[in-house]
C-alpha positions in Angstrom: 47.5 5.8 -13.6 45.2 5.6 -10.6 43.8 2.2 -11.7 47.4 0.9 -12.4 48.4 1.9 -8.8 45.3 0.3 -7.3 45.8 -2.9 -9.3 49.4 -3.1 -8.3 48.6 -2.5 -4.6 45.8 -5.1 -4.5 48.1 -7.6 -6.3 50.9 -7.0 -3.9 48.6 -7.2 -0.9 47.3 -10.6 -2.2 50.9 -11.8 -2.7 51.9 -10.8 0.8 48.8 -12.5 2.3 49.6 -15.7 0.4 53.2 -15.6 1.6 52.1 -15.0 5.2 49.7 -17.9 5.2 52.0 -20.4 3.5 54.6 -19.4 6.1 52.0 -20.0 8.8 51.3 -23.5 7.4 55.0 -24.2 7.4 55.4 -23.1 11.0 52.3 -25.0 12.2 52.8 -28.3 10.3 55.5 -29.8 12.5 55.5 -33.1 14.4 56.5 -31.3 17.6 53.7 -28.8 17.5 50.8 -30.7 16.0 47.9 -31.1 18.4 44.1 -31.0 18.0 44.0 -27.2 18.0 46.7 -27.0 15.3 44.9 -29.5 13.1 41.8 -27.3 13.2 43.9 -24.2 12.6 45.8 -25.6 9.7 42.5 -26.1 7.7 41.6 -22.5 8.3 45.0 -21.1 7.5 45.1 -23.2 4.3 41.7 -21.8 3.3 43.0 -18.2 3.6 46.1 -19.2 1.7 43.9 -20.6 -1.1 41.7 -17.5 -1.2 44.8 -15.3 -1.3 46.2 -17.4 -4.2 43.0 -16.9 -6.1 43.2 -13.2 -5.4 46.8 -13.1 -6.7 45.7 -14.8 -10.0 42.7 -12.6 -10.5 44.6 -9.3 -9.7 47.5 -10.4 -11.9 45.2 -11.1 -14.8 43.5 -7.8 -14.2 46.8 -6.0 -14.3 47.4 -7.5 -17.8 44.0 -6.3 -19.0 43.6 -2.9 -17.4 47.2 -2.0 -16.6 49.3 0.5 -18.5 51.3 -2.0 -20.4 48.3 -4.0 -21.6 47.7 -7.5 -22.8 49.9 -7.3 -25.9 52.9 -6.4 -23.8 52.4 -9.0 -21.1 51.0 -12.1 -23.0 53.7 -12.1 -25.6 56.5 -12.2 -23.1 57.7 -15.7 -22.2 58.5 -14.6 -18.7 54.8 -14.2 -17.9 54.3 -17.8 -18.9 57.2 -18.8 -16.6 55.5 -16.9 -13.8 52.2 -18.6 -14.6 53.8 -22.0 -14.9 55.4 -21.6 -11.4 52.1 -20.4 -10.0 50.3 -23.4 -11.5 52.8 -25.8 -10.1 52.4 -24.3 -6.7 48.6 -24.5 -7.0 48.8 -28.2 -8.0 51.2 -29.0 -5.1 48.8 -27.2 -2.7 46.0 -29.6 -3.4 47.7 -32.4 -1.5 48.2 -30.5 1.8 44.6 -29.1 1.5 43.1 -32.6 1.2 45.4 -33.9 3.9 44.3 -31.1 6.4 40.6 -32.0 5.7 41.3 -35.7 6.2 43.2 -34.9 9.5 40.4 -32.8 10.7 37.7 -35.3 9.8 39.7 -38.1 11.6 40.3 -35.9 14.6 36.7 -35.0 14.9 35.4 -38.6 14.5 38.1 -40.6 16.4 40.2 -38.0 18.3 43.3 -39.3 16.7 46.1 -37.1 15.5 48.0 -37.8 12.2 51.1 -40.0 12.3 54.5 -38.5 12.1 55.3 -39.6 8.6 52.2 -38.0 7.3 53.0 -34.8 9.0 56.5 -34.7 7.6 55.4 -35.5 4.1 52.8 -32.8 4.2 55.3 -30.2 5.6 57.7 -31.1 2.9 55.1 -30.2 0.2 54.3 -27.0 2.0 58.0 -26.1 2.0 58.4 -26.9 -1.7 55.5 -24.5 -2.3 57.0 -21.8 -0.2 60.4 -22.1 -2.0 58.7 -22.0 -5.5 56.7 -19.0 -4.5 60.0 -17.2 -3.6 61.1 -17.7 -7.2 58.1 -16.0 -8.8 59.1 -12.4 -7.8 62.5 -13.0 -9.3 60.8 -13.7 -12.7 58.5 -10.8 -12.0 61.2 -8.2 -11.7 62.8 -9.2 -14.9 59.4 -9.3 -16.6 58.6 -5.7 -15.4 61.9 -4.5 -16.8 61.2 -5.8 -20.3 63.4 -8.9 -20.3 62.1 -11.7 -22.5 60.9 -9.4 -25.3 
C-alpha cells in the first residue's frame, strides 16, 4: 500500500506541474505581453512542461506495473487507451510550440527581432488546445479508476 500511495502522489505531482506550466505558457504567449524576456522565459517554461509530461507518463506506467490493480486490470480497460490517446495527441501538439519557441529565441538572439503577431496567435492557439485536452484526461481517469469500461 505504501508503494501505491507514493506512486499516486508522484503521478499527481507530475500532473499538477504539467498543468501549472501549460497554464504559464498560455498566460505568457500573448501578443500584448511578448517581449525579449518572455521569449526567453517561454523556452524555459516549455522545457519544464515537457519534463513534467514525461514524468506523468513514466509515473502512470509505473502505477500500472507496480500498483495494487496491476497491468491486467489497467491494460485491458479501453479507458486507459483513451487516456493514453489524449496524452499522445497533447504530446504531438506540443511539438509545434516547442519548436516555435526555439526558433523565436534563436531569431531574437541573432537579430533582436520579436515574432510577428500571427505567429504568436497561432502558437497560443495550439497551447490552448493542449490545455483543454489535458483537462479531459482526468475525466476519463475518474471513470477508469471506478472500473468503467470493463
